[in-house]
Every structure is written in structure tokens, then in C-alpha cells.
C-alpha positions in Angstrom: 18.2 270.3 96.2 15.5 270.9 93.5 12.3 272.9 93.0 10.1 270.2 94.4 7.0 272.4 95.1 7.4 273.8 91.5 7.0 277.5 92.5 9.9 278.5 90.3 12.3 278.8 93.3 14.5 276.4 95.2 14.0 277.0 99.0 13.2 275.7 102.4 9.7 274.4 101.5 11.3 272.1 99.0 13.5 270.7 101.7 10.5 270.3 104.0 8.6 268.3 101.3 11.6 266.1 100.7 12.0 265.3 104.4 8.3 264.6 104.9 8.4 262.0 102.0 10.9 260.0 104.0 9.1 260.1 107.3 7.7 256.9 108.8 4.0 256.7 107.9 4.3 259.1 104.9 1.3 258.8 102.7 1.4 258.2 98.9 0.5 261.9 98.5 3.4 262.9 100.8 5.8 260.8 98.7 4.5 262.2 95.4 4.8 265.8 96.7 8.4 265.1 97.8 9.5 263.5 94.5 11.3 265.1 91.7 10.5 263.8 88.2 12.8 263.8 85.2 12.2 262.7 81.6 14.9 260.9 79.7 16.6 263.2 77.2 15.2 263.6 73.7 15.5 266.0 70.8 11.9 267.3 70.9 10.9 270.7 72.3 8.6 269.4 74.9 7.8 272.7 76.5 10.7 275.1 76.1 13.0 274.9 73.1 15.4 271.9 72.9 18.7 272.8 71.3 18.7 269.4 69.6 15.3 269.9 68.0 15.8 270.4 64.2 13.0 272.9 64.3 14.5 275.0 67.1 15.8 278.5 66.2 19.6 278.8 65.9 19.6 281.2 68.8 18.2 278.6 71.2 21.1 276.9 73.0 19.5 275.3 76.0 18.2 271.8 76.5 14.6 271.6 77.9 15.3 268.1 79.3 17.8 269.5 81.8 16.3 270.5 85.2 18.0 272.8 87.8 19.4 271.3 90.9 20.9 273.3 93.8 23.4 271.7 96.1 24.5 273.6 99.2 27.5 271.5 100.4 28.5 273.7 103.3 32.2 272.8 103.1 35.3 274.4 101.6 37.4 271.2 101.4 36.5 267.6 100.8 34.8 265.3 98.3 31.1 265.1 97.3 29.2 262.7 95.1 25.7 261.5 94.4 24.1 258.1 94.4 20.9 256.9 92.7 19.9 253.5 91.1 20.3 255.2 87.7 23.3 257.4 88.6 25.4 256.0 85.6 22.8 257.6 83.3 22.6 261.0 85.0 24.8 263.9 83.9 25.3 267.3 85.7 26.2 270.5 83.9 27.0 274.1 85.0 24.4 275.5 82.6 21.3 274.4 80.7 23.3 274.3 77.5 24.7 270.9 78.7 28.0 271.4 77.1 30.6 268.6 77.5 33.1 271.2 78.8 30.6 272.2 81.5 30.1 268.7 82.9 30.6 268.2 86.6 31.6 264.8 88.0 29.4 263.6 90.8 29.3 259.8 90.9 30.9 257.6 93.5 33.5 256.5 90.8 34.2 260.1 89.9 33.8 262.4 92.8 34.0 266.2 92.9 36.9 267.5 95.0 36.2 270.9 96.6 39.1 273.3 97.4 39.8 277.0 97.4 40.9 276.7 93.8 38.0 274.4 92.8 34.8 275.7 94.5 31.5 273.8 93.9 29.2 275.5 91.4 26.3 277.4 92.9 23.9 275.9 90.4 23.7 272.7 88.4 21.5 271.2 85.7 20.7 267.5 85.8 19.9 265.5 82.6 19.2 261.8 82.1 21.2 261.2 79.0 23.4 258.2 79.7 22.9 254.4 79.9 19.9 253.6 81.9 18.1 250.2 81.9 14.4 250.8 82.0 12.0 247.9 82.7 10.1 247.1 79.5 6.7 246.8 81.3 7.2 250.0 83.3 9.8 252.3 81.7 10.9 254.3 84.7 13.5 254.1 87.5 12.7 255.2 91.0 15.0 255.8 93.9 16.7 258.3 96.3 19.1 260.8 94.9 21.6 260.9 97.8 24.3 263.6 98.4 27.3 262.2 100.2 30.3 264.1 101.6 33.7 263.0 102.7 35.8 265.3 105.0 39.1 263.8 105.9 38.4 260.2 106.9 34.7 260.8 107.6 31.9 260.0 105.1 28.3 260.9 105.7 25.0 261.5 103.9 24.2 265.2 103.7 20.8 265.3 101.9 18.5 263.2 99.7 15.4 263.5 97.6 13.3 261.0 95.8 13.9 261.1 92.1 11.9 259.2 89.4 13.3 259.1 85.9 10.6 258.4 83.2 11.5 257.2 79.8 8.2 257.3 77.9 4.4 256.9 77.7 3.5 253.6 79.4 5.3 254.3 82.7 3.1 254.3 85.8 4.4 257.8 86.8 4.2 259.3 83.3 1.4 261.7 84.0 2.9 262.7 87.4 6.1 263.6 85.5 4.1 265.6 82.9 2.5 267.7 85.6 5.8 268.2 87.4 7.5 269.6 84.3 4.5 271.8 83.4 4.6 273.4 86.9 8.4 273.5 87.1 8.9 275.2 83.7 5.6 277.1 83.9 4.3 275.7 80.6 0.9 275.9 78.9 1.4 272.4 77.6 3.8 269.5 77.3 4.6 267.9 73.9 5.7 264.3 73.6 5.9 261.5 71.0 5.7 257.7 71.1 6.5 255.4 68.2 5.2 251.9 67.7 7.1 250.4 64.8 6.8 252.8 61.9 3.9 254.7 63.5 4.4 257.8 65.6 1.8 259.6 67.8 2.3 263.2 68.8 0.8 264.0 72.2 -0.2 267.4 73.6 -0.7 267.2 77.4 -2.3 269.8 79.7 -3.0 270.2 83.4 -6.7 269.8 83.9 -7.1 272.8 86.3 -5.5 275.1 83.7 -7.5 273.9 80.7 -10.8 274.7 79.0 -12.3 273.0 75.9 -15.0 273.8 73.3 -16.1 272.3 69.9 -15.9 274.7 66.9 -18.3 274.3 64.0 -17.0 276.0 60.8 -19.7 275.7 58.1 -22.7 277.4 59.8 -20.6 280.1 61.5 -19.8 283.6 60.0 -17.3 283.8 58.6 -16.9 280.2 57.5 -13.5 278.5 57.9 -11.8 276.1 55.5 -9.8 273.5 57.2 -7.6 273.4 60.3 -5.3 276.1 58.9 -8.0 278.7 58.9 -9.3 277.5 62.3 -5.8 277.9 63.7 -5.5 281.4 62.3 -8.9 282.4 63.8 -7.9 281.1 67.2 -4.1 281.8 67.6 -4.3 281.8 71.4 -5.6 278.3 71.6 -3.3 275.6 72.9 -4.2 272.7 70.6 -6.8 272.3 67.8 -7.9 268.9 66.5 -10.2 267.7 63.7 -13.6 267.0 65.2 -16.1 264.1 65.1 -17.4 262.1 62.1 -18.9 264.6 59.7 -21.2 264.2 56.6 -23.4 266.1 54.1 -27.1 266.7 54.9 -28.0 266.5 51.2 -27.8 263.5 48.8 -25.0 265.2 46.9 -21.8 266.9 48.1 -23.0 270.3 47.1 -22.2 272.1 50.3 -19.3 274.4 49.4 -17.3 277.2 50.9 -15.6 279.5 48.3 -15.9 276.8 45.7 -14.5 274.0 47.9 -16.5 271.0 49.3 -17.3 271.0 53.0 -19.4 268.9 55.3 -22.3 270.5 57.2 -23.5 268.0 59.8 -21.9 265.6 62.3 -22.6 262.3 63.9 -23.3 263.1 67.6 -24.1 266.1 69.6 -22.2 269.4 69.8 -22.7 271.6 72.9 -21.4 275.1 73.5 -22.2 277.5 76.3 -24.7 274.9 77.8 -26.6 275.0 74.4 -27.1 272.1 72.0 -26.1 273.1 68.4 -29.1 271.8 66.5 -27.8 273.1 63.1 -25.0 270.5 63.1 -25.8 267.8 65.7 -27.3 264.4 64.8 -29.2 262.1 67.1 -29.2 258.7 65.4 -30.6 255.6 66.9 -27.6 253.5 66.0 -23.9 254.0 65.3 -21.7 256.8 66.7 -24.4 259.4 66.5 -26.6 257.4 68.9 -26.2 255.2 72.0 -23.1 253.4 70.6 -21.2 256.7 70.5 -18.9 258.2 73.2 -18.4 261.8 74.2 -16.0 264.2 75.9 -17.5 267.1 77.9 -16.1 270.1 79.8 -17.6 271.5 83.0 -16.4 275.0 83.5 -15.2 276.6 86.7 -13.4 279.8 87.5 -10.1 279.2 85.6 -8.4 282.3 87.0 -9.0 281.1 90.6 -8.3 277.5 89.9 -11.8 276.6 91.0 -12.9 273.1 90.0 -16.1 271.3 89.4 -15.9 267.6 89.7 -15.2 266.3 87.2 -13.9 269.2 85.1 -13.5 266.9 82.0 -16.0 264.1 81.6 -15.7 261.1 79.3 -19.0 259.2 78.8 -21.0 256.7 76.7 -24.0 257.4 74.6 -25.5 260.8 74.0 -24.1 264.0 75.3 -26.4 264.9 78.3 -28.9 267.7 77.8 -31.5 269.3 80.0 -30.5 269.9 83.6 -27.2 268.0 83.1 -26.0 269.7 80.0 -22.3 270.5 80.2 -20.7 273.8 79.4 -19.2 272.3 76.2 -19.1 268.8 74.6 -18.5 266.8 71.5 -20.2 263.5 70.9 -20.0 260.8 68.2 -16.5 259.7 69.3 -15.3 256.0 69.2 -13.6 253.7 71.6 -13.2 250.5 69.6 -9.4 250.8 69.0 -9.2 247.7 66.9 -12.1 248.4 64.6 -11.2 248.1 60.9 -12.3 251.6 60.0 -10.1 253.0 62.8 -6.8 251.4 61.7 -5.4 254.2 59.7 -4.4 257.7 60.9 -6.0 258.8 64.1 -6.8 261.7 66.4 -7.5 260.9 70.0 -8.4 262.7 73.2 -7.8 261.2 76.6 -7.7 261.9 80.3 -5.8 260.6 83.4 -6.7 261.5 86.9 -3.1 261.7 87.8 -2.6 262.8 91.4 -0.9 266.1 91.7 2.7 265.0 91.9 4.4 268.1 93.3 1.8 270.7 92.7 -0.1 270.5 96.1 -3.4 270.1 94.2 -6.2 267.6 95.0 -6.7 264.3 93.3 -9.3 265.5 90.8 -6.7 267.6 89.0 -5.4 265.3 86.3 -4.0 265.5 82.8 -6.2 266.1 79.6 -4.3 265.1 76.5 -4.5 264.5 72.8 -2.7 262.0 70.6 -2.4 262.3 66.8 -0.8 260.0 64.2 1.8 262.1 62.4 3.6 259.2 60.8 2.5 255.7 59.7 -1.0 254.2 60.5 -3.0 252.1 62.9 -1.5 251.1 66.3 -4.4 252.4 68.3 -4.4 249.2 70.4 -0.7 249.8 71.3 -1.4 253.4 72.3 -4.4 252.2 74.4 -2.3 249.6 76.2 0.3 252.2 77.2 -2.5 254.6 78.3 -3.9 252.0 80.6 -0.5 251.3 82.1 0.0 255.0 82.7 -3.3 255.3 84.6 -6.0 256.1 82.0 -9.2 254.7 83.5 -11.9 252.4 82.0 -14.7 254.3 80.4 -17.9 254.0 82.4 -20.8 252.3 80.7 -18.7 251.0 77.8 -17.6 247.5 76.8 -14.6 245.9 78.4 -11.3 247.4 77.2 -12.7 250.9 76.4 -10.9 253.6 78.3 -11.2 257.4 78.8 -9.4 257.5 75.5 -11.6 258.3 72.6 -11.1 258.6 68.8 -12.4 261.6 66.8 -12.7 261.5 63.0 -9.6 260.1 61.6 -8.3 258.5 58.4 -8.1 261.1 55.7 -9.4 264.0 57.8 -6.7 264.1 60.5 -5.8 267.6 61.7 -3.5 268.9 64.5 -2.3 272.3 65.3 -0.6 273.3 68.6 1.5 276.0 70.2 5.2 275.8 69.7 7.8 276.7 72.3 7.4 280.4 71.4 3.6 280.1 71.9 2.9 280.4 68.2 0.2 278.3 66.7 1.7 275.7 64.4 -0.3 273.4 62.0 1.5 270.0 62.4 -0.8 268.0 60.1 -3.7 268.8 57.9 -5.5 266.3 55.6 -8.5 266.8 53.4 -11.3 264.2 53.9 -11.5 261.9 50.9 -8.2 263.4 49.8 -6.2 260.4 48.7 -4.8 257.1 50.1 -3.6 257.0 53.8 -2.2 253.9 55.5 -2.9 251.9 52.4 -6.6 252.7 52.5 -8.1 254.6 49.6 -10.6 257.4 50.2 -12.2 258.1 46.8 -14.4 261.0 46.2 -14.2 264.8 46.1 -11.6 266.1 48.6 -13.5 268.2 51.2 -13.1 270.0 54.5 -14.8 268.7 57.6 -16.8 271.3 59.6 -16.1 270.4 63.3 -13.0 270.9 65.4 -12.1 270.4 69.1 -10.2 273.3 70.7 -8.4 273.5 74.0 -7.0 276.6 75.8 -4.7 276.6 78.8 -2.8 279.1 80.9 0.5 278.9 82.7 0.6 277.8 86.4 2.4 281.0 87.5 1.2 283.3 84.8 3.5 285.1 82.4 6.2 285.7 85.1 
């Protein structure tokens, strides 16, 4: 009934996967591969444009939260309907525009009657947009989506698939759903938001096997780059760009300038690119984030075009970024994992990883989701985000104190920066703050406003290319 194997087509292989998921002795992987995932409707352009997004062009009429479903009823007369634990909150439309005038009735209380004058649509789009009760501790609803048919006095089940509806971050199948949508819609990334009171985090999520990462230093390079806006302009094909680690000045005064503006020139922790330690910017301190108390994220390259994978592709670790024989392709150190620390309670930029199993993509278990989370409204709430990350499957960080996860904070506070691709694949600066540039989250940052000189960049490609 749906594109379960996420190859862009609905066909016999989808039916085979759905059937295997219901067989006696089916493994967890079989069930995941035979499950369709659907996010609850929102007004954010998560991958494609969402017609309800206030930033969407007027020409965009479709809703990216609706997913295609094909139902071959095989009858010319009779009644059909669908059942699911959340059927009251599911709507079905004849196009992805999801107009009320195109709604198709498919519940047991409101069946579709097929006749010569009222044939069943060849294609439908399913959206979770009604009343659904999600458990507070695991905001998702799982169950079989069952197609029932009535011909004369006979009623029987014609087909079924497993359907999981995910409301938000914190659901146990959240990252499975992200992977499913990325493959199904052939996306370079998935955009999502989660609010905790007055604080909102924007997340950019990417399939591990499609992603590469590198740190970018901007003071010592030629030409120099001022702020995330110029970095975004210099790397327009990147998927997401973040402010980097904790930066500082190598001299006693803030005299390092670029075109008359203050900029840092060193950072706490190691920067590695192309298997080479950047000694012009890296700092190896004995204490603090630059030393053994720091954390790092590393990238081990493989053949991206072939989907080749070294294990792990993304590595989250404690202490110094490895050098010597174990040096990664790229890495950024000096990150933090103490979510409740007083100096990390304002605006934040975070990078994280979940080893989500493949969902429907037929990939192995070491293909997960690499993601970023950035405060775009309000302040603090890192512990809340971390609690949801743990529920959704982000692992504990090896070698770190209890409670630390593979969820690490970059430089935050007044130097938060985020730029990512919009639904047209144009690089869009979402937030850009100058270090020491004012008061954020009620915390003053006195001093000369300045640009930081390290950034973390990710690049991804589409699962099926530019089809």
C-alpha cells in the first residue's frame, strides 16, 4: 500500500516486506523494514516545502507531511475502510495539497462506497492531522493499518501494513521515522523543531551513510571569513553549518582583526582535517575543555558515492582527539557534555548521533542519524533536550561521567550560529550571533563584539541522487 522500501515506487517488493513483518518468527529488523512511519502534521518545511510554512513560496501548494498510499481494491462494487489504533486522527486526500474538498472517507464509521459512478482513487495521500492521543513518555502510536472490504454480506481483510505515527522528538522510533522520510522523499536532510516552554531547538537530521563532516577555521585561511554568513556564502553546497568550539585570542589583548573587526584566532581543543592536526588553531590544555575533560566528534571517511562505511563513520569520544595512527579524517575537540553546567544554560548549539537501525532502507545497523540542535528561541533547556535524546536512542558517551550522551555542545551563549539548506536546497542563515555581542538568556556578555574562527560543516547527498 505504501513505498515501504523507500525506492520512490510502490510495488511488489513493498508488499513482500509488509508480509514478512507479520510472519511468525519475524525479527525486529524484519518488522522495521516492513513498517511505514508517519510524522504528525506540522507547519514546518521538514524536507520538501510545507504549504502551511509561513516561509514557503506562494507557489508551493503541497504538504510535506502527507505520504502517498496506493490501495488496489480489486472490486468495482462494495465498501472499503481502514482500521488503525489512531484511525480517528488520520486523513486521506486525493492529492498532496490536502484540500478539504479532496478528502476521502475511509474509517469504519464513514466507509467509501465503490460503484461505476464512484470509482476508488488510484492514488491517495495520508496525513496524521486529527485527534490522536500520544503517550507522554513515548509520543508515538504503533499498529496495523488494515484495509477491509465488504461485498454484499461478506466482510474480509484485504491487506495490512504496520504503521507507526510519531509526534515528536522523544519517541523511541523518532530516528527510524526520520530515516524513513529522508529515503521516501529523497532528501538531503530533515528539519524539525522541539519546544520546551519558551525555548525552541531547531534540529537538522541526516542519514549517516550520506553524510561527511569537517571543521572550518576562518582566521588563518585565505581568504579570511567573517562570521557564519560569509562561511555559508563560501560553502553554499553544504547541508548545515554550525558555530564551532570554544574560541579565544592568543594575545593578551583582543587585537586580532579581520577588515577592522575583532576575531578570535585559537580554540580550546584539537581541530583535524584530512588526517592532519591543525596546529595553528588547536590547543592542548591539561585541564578544561581543551584537555582531558573535553569531548570530541570525529568523522571517518569512506566512499560516499558507493555507500561504503567504516565503523563507526561518526565517532563521539572523551578527552583529546586521537592523533598518530588513529587520527580520524576530520574532527573537532573541545566540546562539552555537562548539560546542566551554569555556563551552558543560555543559547546552545549541539551535535548528536543515534545508531538508529535502518527502518525501511535495507541498510545495516551501523547506519544511523547524525544531527544538530540549535537554540533559535529562548535559552537553557539542554537537560530537557538530553532527556528526549536518550529516550529516542542516543547512546551514553563512552569514557564520560554518568548522564553524558553522544550529544555534545559546541560554543554557545552569544556566539551561536546556524545555517542550513532550505527546501529549495539554498543555504539559509537561520541565526548568527557575535561573541560578546550583548545579553542573551539574561546573561550579559560584555566586551568587544567579535567573530569566532571555527565552524563545523556537514555535507550530504540524496539517497537516490537528483532523480
